[in-house]
C-alpha positions as CSV (number, residue, x, y, z in Angstrom):
1,X,108.2,97.1,192.4
2,X,110.5,99.9,191.2
3,X,113.8,98.1,191.6
4,X,115.0,94.7,192.9
5,X,118.1,95.3,195.0
6,X,117.3,93.6,198.3
7,X,114.4,92.0,200.3
8,X,113.4,95.6,201.2
9,X,112.0,96.0,197.7
10,X,109.5,93.2,198.3
11,X,106.2,94.0,200.1
12,X,105.0,90.4,200.6
13,X,107.6,87.5,200.3
14,X,105.0,84.7,200.5
15,X,103.0,86.3,197.7
16,X,106.1,86.6,195.5
17,X,106.9,83.0,196.2
18,X,103.4,82.0,195.2
19,X,103.8,83.9,192.0
20,X,107.1,82.2,191.2
21,X,105.7,78.8,191.8
22,X,102.7,79.6,189.6
23,X,105.3,80.3,186.8
24,X,107.0,77.0,187.5
25,X,103.6,75.3,187.0
26,X,102.8,77.3,183.9
27,X,105.9,79.2,182.5
28,X,104.1,80.8,179.6
29,X,100.9,82.1,181.2
30,X,102.1,85.7,180.9
31,X,104.0,85.2,177.6
32,X,102.8,88.6,176.2
33,X,103.5,90.6,179.4
34,X,106.9,91.7,178.0
35,X,105.9,92.2,174.4
36,X,108.0,94.9,172.7
37,X,110.1,95.3,175.9
38,X,113.8,94.8,176.2
39,X,115.9,93.8,179.2
40,X,119.6,94.4,179.4
41,X,121.9,92.2,181.4
42,X,125.2,93.9,182.2
43,X,128.0,91.7,183.6
44,X,131.0,93.2,185.2
45,X,131.8,89.7,186.5
46,X,131.3,86.1,185.5
47,X,128.0,84.3,185.7
48,X,126.4,81.0,184.7
49,X,123.0,80.4,186.5
50,X,122.2,84.0,187.0
51,X,122.8,84.9,183.4
52,X,121.0,82.0,181.8
53,X,118.0,81.8,184.2
54,X,117.3,85.5,183.8
55,X,117.4,85.2,180.0
56,X,115.0,82.3,180.1
57,X,112.7,84.1,182.5
58,X,112.6,87.2,180.3
59,X,111.9,85.1,177.2
60,X,109.1,83.3,179.0
61,X,107.5,86.7,179.5
62,X,108.0,87.7,175.8
63,X,110.9,90.1,176.4
64,X,114.0,90.4,174.3
65,X,117.1,89.9,176.5
66,X,120.4,91.3,175.5
67,X,123.6,90.4,177.4
68,X,126.7,92.6,177.5
69,X,129.9,91.5,179.3
70,X,131.3,94.9,180.4
71,X,134.5,93.4,181.7
72,X,135.3,91.8,178.4
73,X,133.5,93.7,175.6
74,X,133.0,97.2,176.9
75,X,134.9,100.3,178.0
76,X,136.2,100.2,181.6
77,X,133.8,102.3,183.6
78,X,134.4,105.0,186.1
79,X,131.9,105.3,189.0
80,X,133.4,108.0,191.3
81,X,131.7,111.4,191.2
82,X,134.0,114.2,190.1
83,X,136.7,111.8,189.0
84,X,139.6,113.1,186.9
85,X,139.7,110.3,184.3
86,X,143.4,110.3,183.5
87,X,143.8,106.6,184.5
88,X,142.5,103.3,183.1
89,X,138.8,104.1,183.0
90,X,137.5,105.2,179.6
91,X,133.8,106.0,180.2
92,X,131.9,107.4,183.2
93,X,128.7,105.7,184.4
94,X,127.0,109.1,184.2
95,X,127.4,108.9,180.4
96,X,126.8,105.2,179.9
97,X,123.8,104.6,182.2
98,X,121.4,107.1,180.6
99,X,122.1,105.6,177.2
100,X,121.4,102.1,178.5
101,X,118.2,103.5,180.0
102,X,117.2,104.6,176.5
103,X,118.0,101.1,175.0
104,X,116.3,99.0,177.7
105,X,113.1,99.0,179.7
106,X,114.7,97.1,182.6
107,X,118.5,97.1,183.3
108,X,120.1,94.2,185.3
109,X,123.6,94.6,186.8
110,X,126.1,92.0,188.1
111,X,129.1,93.1,190.0
112,X,131.3,91.7,192.8
113,X,133.1,93.4,195.7
114,X,136.9,94.1,195.6
115,X,137.3,92.7,199.1
116,X,140.0,95.4,199.7
117,X,138.1,98.2,201.3
118,X,134.9,97.4,203.3
119,X,133.6,101.0,203.2
120,X,133.8,101.1,199.4
121,X,132.2,97.7,198.9
122,X,129.4,98.2,201.4
123,X,128.6,101.6,199.9
124,X,127.2,99.7,196.9
125,X,128.4,102.5,194.7
126,X,128.4,100.6,191.4
127,X,124.8,99.5,191.5
128,X,123.6,102.7,193.1
129,X,125.2,104.8,190.4
130,X,123.3,102.8,187.8
131,X,120.0,103.3,189.7
132,X,120.8,107.0,189.9
133,X,121.5,107.6,186.2
134,X,119.8,104.9,184.2
135,X,116.2,106.2,184.6
136,X,114.7,102.7,184.3
137,X,114.1,99.9,186.9
138,X,117.3,98.1,188.0
139,X,117.5,94.4,189.0
140,X,120.6,93.2,191.0
141,X,122.1,90.1,189.5
142,X,124.5,90.2,192.5
143,X,126.1,93.3,194.0
144,X,129.0,94.0,196.4
145,X,127.0,92.9,199.5
146,X,123.9,91.1,198.4
147,X,122.5,88.5,195.9
148,X,118.7,89.0,196.1
149,X,117.7,86.7,193.2
150,X,119.6,83.9,194.8
151,X,118.1,84.4,198.2
152,X,114.6,84.7,196.8
153,X,115.2,81.4,195.0
154,X,116.3,79.9,198.3
155,X,113.1,80.9,200.0
156,X,111.1,79.4,197.1
157,X,113.0,76.1,197.4
158,X,112.6,75.9,201.2
159,X,108.9,76.6,201.0
160,X,108.4,74.2,198.1
161,X,110.2,71.4,200.0
162,X,108.7,72.1,203.4
163,X,105.1,72.1,202.2
164,X,105.7,68.4,201.2
165,X,106.4,67.4,204.8
166,X,103.8,66.7,207.4
167,X,105.2,69.3,209.8
168,X,103.1,72.3,210.9
169,X,105.9,73.9,212.9
170,X,108.4,76.4,211.6
171,X,111.5,74.8,209.9
172,X,114.9,75.0,211.5
173,X,117.3,76.6,209.0
174,X,121.1,76.6,209.5
175,X,123.5,78.8,207.5
176,X,126.9,77.0,207.9
177,X,130.3,78.4,206.9
178,X,132.4,76.1,204.8
179,X,136.1,76.0,203.9
180,X,137.3,77.4,200.5
181,X,140.7,77.9,198.8
182,X,140.4,81.7,198.5
183,X,138.6,84.6,200.1
184,X,135.0,84.9,198.9
185,X,132.5,87.8,199.3
186,X,129.8,87.9,202.0
187,X,127.1,88.6,199.4
188,X,125.2,85.3,199.4
189,X,125.5,84.8,203.2
190,X,124.4,88.4,203.9
191,X,121.5,88.1,201.5
192,X,120.3,84.7,202.7
193,X,120.4,86.0,206.3
194,X,118.5,89.1,205.4
195,X,115.8,87.2,203.5
196,X,115.3,84.4,206.1
197,X,115.0,87.1,208.9
198,X,112.6,89.2,206.8
199,X,110.5,86.1,206.0
200,X,110.2,85.4,209.7
201,X,108.8,81.9,209.3
202,X,111.8,79.8,210.5
203,X,114.1,79.2,213.4
204,X,117.3,80.5,212.0
205,X,120.8,79.7,213.2
206,X,124.2,80.9,211.7
207,X,127.3,78.9,212.5
208,X,130.9,79.8,211.6
209,X,134.4,79.7,213.1
210,X,135.4,82.5,215.5
211,X,136.1,85.7,213.6
212,X,133.7,85.1,210.7
213,X,130.8,87.1,212.0
214,X,128.7,88.8,209.3
215,X,127.4,92.4,209.4
216,X,124.7,92.7,212.1
217,X,122.4,94.6,209.7
218,X,121.8,91.3,207.9
219,X,122.0,88.8,210.7
220,X,120.0,90.5,213.4
221,X,117.3,88.1,214.5
222,X,119.4,84.9,214.0
223,X,121.0,82.8,216.6
224,X,124.8,82.7,216.1
225,X,127.2,80.0,217.3
226,X,130.7,78.8,216.6
227,X,129.7,75.2,217.4
228,X,128.6,73.6,214.1
229,X,127.5,70.4,215.8
230,X,125.1,72.2,218.1
231,X,123.7,74.2,215.2
232,X,123.0,71.1,213.1
233,X,121.0,69.4,215.9
234,X,117.5,69.0,214.6
235,X,118.0,71.1,211.5
236,X,115.6,70.8,208.6
237,X,117.7,72.7,206.1
238,X,121.4,73.4,206.0
239,X,122.6,76.2,203.7
240,X,126.4,75.8,203.1
241,X,128.5,78.8,202.0
242,X,132.0,80.1,202.4
243,X,132.6,83.8,203.2
244,X,135.7,85.8,204.1
245,X,136.0,87.9,207.2
246,X,133.9,91.0,207.6
247,X,135.5,92.9,210.6
248,X,139.1,92.4,209.4
249,X,137.8,92.7,205.9
250,X,138.3,90.1,203.2
251,X,140.7,87.7,205.1
252,X,140.9,84.0,205.5
253,X,141.6,83.2,209.2
254,X,141.1,79.4,209.0
255,X,140.4,76.8,206.4
256,X,139.6,73.9,208.6
257,X,138.4,70.9,206.6
258,X,136.4,69.8,209.6
259,X,133.8,72.4,208.7
260,X,133.0,70.6,205.5
261,X,129.5,69.1,205.7
262,X,129.3,65.2,205.5
263,X,126.6,62.6,206.0
264,X,128.1,61.8,209.4
265,X,127.5,65.4,210.5
266,X,123.9,65.3,209.2
267,X,123.0,62.5,211.5
268,X,122.5,65.2,214.2
269,X,119.9,66.9,211.9
270,X,116.3,66.1,211.1
271,X,117.2,64.4,207.8
272,X,118.1,68.0,206.7
273,X,118.0,69.0,203.1
274,X,121.3,70.7,202.0
275,X,121.5,73.8,199.8
276,X,124.3,75.7,198.1
277,X,124.1,78.5,195.6
278,X,126.7,77.0,193.2
279,X,129.4,76.8,191.9
280,X,130.7,74.6,194.6
281,X,134.2,73.3,195.3
282,X,133.5,69.5,195.7
283,X,135.2,67.9,198.7
284,X,136.3,71.3,199.9
285,X,133.0,73.1,200.7
286,X,130.7,70.1,200.3
287,X,131.4,66.4,200.1
288,X,130.5,64.3,197.1
289,X,128.3,62.1,199.3
290,X,126.2,65.1,200.1
291,X,126.0,66.7,196.7
292,X,125.2,63.4,195.0
293,X,123.0,62.0,197.7
294,X,119.3,62.3,198.7
295,X,119.9,65.2,201.0
296,X,120.9,67.6,198.3
297,X,118.6,70.3,197.0
298,X,121.2,72.1,194.9
299,X,119.8,71.0,191.4
300,X,116.2,71.9,192.4
301,X,117.4,75.1,193.9
302,X,119.3,76.1,190.8
303,X,116.4,75.2,188.6
304,X,114.2,77.6,190.6
305,X,116.4,80.5,189.6
306,X,114.2,80.8,186.5
307,X,111.0,81.2,188.4
308,X,112.5,83.6,190.9
309,X,113.7,85.9,188.1
310,X,110.4,85.5,186.2
311,X,108.4,86.6,189.2
312,X,110.6,89.7,189.8
313,X,110.6,90.7,186.1
314,X,106.9,90.3,185.9
315,X,106.4,92.5,189.0
316,X,108.4,95.3,187.5
317,X,106.7,95.0,184.1
318,X,103.3,95.2,185.8
319,X,104.5,98.3,187.6
320,X,105.8,99.9,184.4
321,X,102.4,99.3,182.7
322,X,100.4,101.0,185.4
């Protein structure tokens, strides 16, 4: 594995899940794999689980992890090629990234979309410029359109939970839009859709209000419906997430509280387990009764972030050592 930007960087999802669960069973079995190696975590935006889980994972592999909050501690970065830097940006990524490549063996980047211009966001310029100029493997800690570490975690959590059941059929997985107080990116929803479709071992349905369709490049292969009740019928897993509009980019068309998942709605499901990437707006996106009840997988899911990151970092370290 050269970089980890999307599911397209993974040759065998099930093998990578197996590796992650092996680390969960024995976190320190490769504790010297990262000896004398450094991993840099650059945050242009806030983080809790992604930051801490990646640090823990790197430490489990013997690496030194260094965190730098670019948005608070560093110079404002310019990413446009040929830019005349007479504005607010103080340093170009062409100058910063190669230096960071000298400091670190692996570079991790976290950035969000602006939700103003779809073409700019979906070009993934920020992370692609780091890949172009850093000269070392790059791991996405969330980008403008995708959150691959989260989605890999989600597949781990689904497999871990599903294997405990007596079912031999494929699970039915539902991605359900939820209300929110402000426009949110499509990153998690895009990425979850991409990973479930690439995994190919589930019946996958996406449900959202009219006007909230995601980019087809990520959802192609899923069944899409505007009827949440129909989607929940017989579901085994329900992934809850808000996202803003894609076609009329970055907008909030509706904020209907009827889309919030409750125990009453789950009665239509197959005792479905409920997932969310966190942070979650309680009693807006998801009800207390779900989050604090037996259907919730959110704590297990968040805990698995360590093992997802550890498996990915290990894959890249093994590639470096070849």
